[in-house]
Wavefront OBJ file of the C-alpha trace (Angstrom):
o trace
v 0.170 -0.056 0.472
v 1.406 3.171 -0.999
v 0.604 6.685 0.428
v 0.902 9.545 -1.021
v 1.614 13.086 1.170
v 1.489 16.377 0.108
v 2.492 19.658 2.693
v 1.726 23.305 1.743
v 1.864 26.180 4.029
v -1.270 27.773 5.428
v -2.865 30.412 3.715
v -2.391 33.760 5.458
v 2.311 32.402 6.383
v 4.925 33.995 4.664
v 6.381 32.057 2.025
v 9.814 33.521 0.702
v 10.799 30.683 -1.296
v 8.041 30.184 -2.870
v 8.696 34.511 -3.398
v 12.169 34.477 -4.736
v 11.081 31.279 -6.936
v 8.033 33.784 -8.363
v 11.453 36.511 -8.982
v 13.503 33.775 -10.604
v 10.778 32.810 -12.754
v 9.564 36.871 -13.676
v 13.440 37.633 -14.793
v 13.686 34.324 -16.877
v 10.553 36.125 -19.214
v 7.130 34.439 -17.096
v 5.844 37.571 -16.055
v 1.945 35.646 -15.881
v 3.046 34.041 -13.002
v 1.078 35.654 -10.461
v 1.998 32.969 -7.175
v 4.656 30.393 -6.191
v 3.831 28.292 -3.308
v 6.556 25.631 -2.170
v 5.313 22.404 -0.118
v 6.756 19.037 0.259
v 6.641 15.744 -1.475
v 6.708 12.421 0.331
v 5.710 8.602 -0.137
v 4.484 5.235 2.707
v 4.761 2.398 2.058
v 3.401 -0.063 3.728
v 3.493 -3.916 4.253
v 0.200 -5.774 4.937
v -1.821 -3.370 6.471
v -5.692 -2.659 6.294
v -6.998 0.402 4.045
v -8.513 2.671 7.563
v -5.674 1.549 9.898
v -3.336 2.999 7.699
v -5.263 5.830 7.280
v -5.355 6.634 10.539
v -1.078 6.220 11.030
v -1.093 8.868 8.040
v -2.783 11.194 10.123
v -0.523 10.487 13.453
v 2.564 9.979 11.788
v 2.229 13.838 9.642
v 0.846 15.095 13.169
v 2.862 14.246 14.941
v 6.406 14.984 12.812
v 6.455 15.043 9.270
v 3.936 18.168 9.402
v 3.958 21.325 11.459
v 1.009 21.691 12.079
v 1.221 24.583 13.144
v 2.018 26.286 10.145
v 1.453 24.104 7.509
v -1.728 21.843 6.361
v -1.202 18.578 5.172
v -3.954 16.736 2.116
v -2.476 12.570 1.166
v -4.092 9.875 -1.126
v -3.512 5.565 -0.195
v -3.769 3.690 -3.562
v -2.511 0.080 -3.700
v 0.268 0.901 -6.029
l 1 2 3 4 5 6 7 8 9 10 11 12 13 14 15 16 17 18 19 20 21 22 23 24 25 26 27 28 29 30 31 32 33 34 35 36 37 38 39 40 41 42 43 44 45 46 47 48 49 50 51 52 53 54 55 56 57 58 59 60 61 62 63 64 65 66 67 68 69 70 71 72 73 74 75 76 77 78 79 80 81
């Protein structure tokens, strides 16, 4: 089983890396880019686990270690690969 986790900054949290990338794209001629927000992507593979249990475990992992719940949001999807 495979979980794909997407972590992004919460709305209202400044994203200096995103602004730097946006500036760089503008200097390369991509003037139409209005905003960029960067995030993280993770994959977690499980052995022999029920989907409901995997869902619970991913939430626990995100809230305890993989994200900073004060400034980040997360979402995930689970597939059988």
